[in-house]
Structure formats: C-alpha cells, structure tokens
C-alpha positions, 0 to 999 in steps of 0.5 A: 480502566475500561471493562473487558466488555467495552474493549471487545465491543470497540469497532476495529480500525484499519491501519491502511487503506490502499488504492491502486489508481493505475496498473501503468508503470514506467518500469518493467520489473521482472518480479512485479505483479502490480504493474503492466507497463505502458499497457496498463489501465488508469482508474477513472476520476469518477471511480476514484471518488466513489472509492473515497465515498466507500472508504468514508464508511470505515475507520482507517488511519492511512490512505496509501496511493499506489499503482503501478506507478501512480504518478504516471496516472494522467490525473495524479495531481487531481486525485491526490488533491481529492483524497487530501480534501476528503481525508484531511486528518489521515496520513497520506502515503505515496508509493512511487519509484520517484522517476517522474518526481525527479523529472516533473516539477508539477508532480513533485509539487503535488507530492509535497502538498498532499502527502506525508510519507513517500515510499520509494522502491530502489534497486537494479530493477527500478534503475532509479538511483539518480532520481532517488538521489535527486528527490530524497533531499527535497522531500526531507527538506519539506519534512516528509517521511521517506522510506527507500525499499530495496529488493535484496535479489535485485541490488549489489552490495555497493548500491545498498551501501550508497543508499544507506549512506544517502538515508543517513545523510538526509534522515530517510529510512532504508529497508530491504526485503526479499522478492514477495511476488514470485517464488525465489526458492524459500521453503513453503510456509506451514499454514496451520492458521491465518496470518496475524500480520493482516488482521485489521491491518490493510485493505487493498483496492484494485483499479477495478474495485476488487478488494484484498485484506493483504497487500501481497495477495493480488490474484483475481481468485483471491479477491474476497469482495469488491468495493461496490458490494452491498455491506462493504464496510461490514465485509472489511471487518468480517471473519476470515477463513481462507488463506490467500494463494500467496500465503504459502510463499510469503516471506512475511507470513506469520501464523496466528494459529487461528482457523478463523479470524473472529469478527468484532463484537459489534458491526464496525461502522462510522457516522463521522470523519475519523 
C-alpha cells in the first residue's frame, strides 16, 4: 500500500478541460448566459492552438468543446481535428444542440470521427426535437455516448416522456436539471465553505482566455486567471478562497465546509502526454 506521504504528494488531475470556442449560436434560449446568437464571437484558430499548448501543461482526462453552439464555428471541423491530434488518448466531448449535426453531413462526420461523447440540450427553448430524433440513432450506431439534457422549466411532460423513450430505444442517457443560469426562485444557499463539486474537477476557458474552475461561473468578475498568465498550470491547482457570484443560486452547490480548498503538496505539472 502506498504511504500517506506518497498519496499527498501526487499531482492533481482535472476531470474536464472545457474550451468555449464560440459565443455564436443558432438558438436564443432565454436562460442561457453562454451564447450571443448571431452576434457572437469565434475563437481564432491560432488562439485555439495556443490554448491546446497551455492545456498540454496540465493533467486532465476529458477535453470538452463547447460554445455557444460549437458546430456553427466556421472552423469547427479543423479545430476538432487539431484537438484530437493533440490529445489522442483523452476523451473528447462535444456539447451541442444537434441542429447543425442533423442538417450538415460534413459536421456530423467530423463529430463521428473526433468525438467520444456528445452532450445535447433538448427542450422547448432549443426547439430541436426533430433534429435530436434524427441524430441520436446515428451517433449511437457509431458507438458514441450520448447524453440528452432537458431543463425542467422549459419542457412539457409529454416531451420528457418522448425523449426518455428515444433514449431507451437507442441506449442514450436522458438527464434533467433546473435552470442553472438564472434565479428561478430557489432559496439562497448557505455558503459556509467552498463547493466540493469543483475541487480539481473542471476548468472552463472562454473565447478570450478567461478561466473559471466551475462551469456555472461565467461573470467576468468571477474569472480567476487567464490561460495566458505566467504560471497558468500552477494557478489551475492553486488554493481557492472565494465563492463565485453564482454559488448563492446554484442548484448543484454542495458545501465542502472548507474555508480554503488546499493546494497539492507539490506543484502539479506535466512533462509528457497523459
């Protein structure tokens, strides 16, 4: 059995590094703070490559490409290929509403080629029931993990039943949640400590390089550092001392009881591909 000192000195590993490659979207969901419709911004290819270079400095398990709607990025196919080439042994995850996947064979083929999992938002806000029904069988036939996520405040019971049946038929996963990005009347969380759901779990990188160690925190004043900062790798695993603005209204908040999330015993770094 490994000694306790060896265990405490082991470097940390992120579960997911998430790159928001665009704020453009083909939908205008009222609850969404992650997209700006047709007026959004695409991450340039050179910037994306630089972000991959930065991520190559840290250990992580999943690379999640998201937006906005990532498939509307004019270089989605190339970006996906670059990411897969750089991290061939990592799980590649695409977050999408599946609308363009159902309508554009080239984008669907790139998804089948480069991604292991596809996470699809589907409800009245997305208005994508037909597209989801068309895409899920294709993704599952190719052996892709498919997770359909529906916001309970934005979907009728019969639609929920239809999606559940679709998932049962093809072996997809159907999950539901409440609106995370606005206050829907839930009581304020008692913030006695920091949220233990986000300790060494997730890193969100925005189009402009701002970084958050929680997927729900996207307010500019919540950005803890940028992907361009010196010592980026160390900052990913540095102690956390502050709540995000959204913590008070987050349905996923789980209090760790810690006033400070401690740093690892040794600096987390990486010298070779994980």
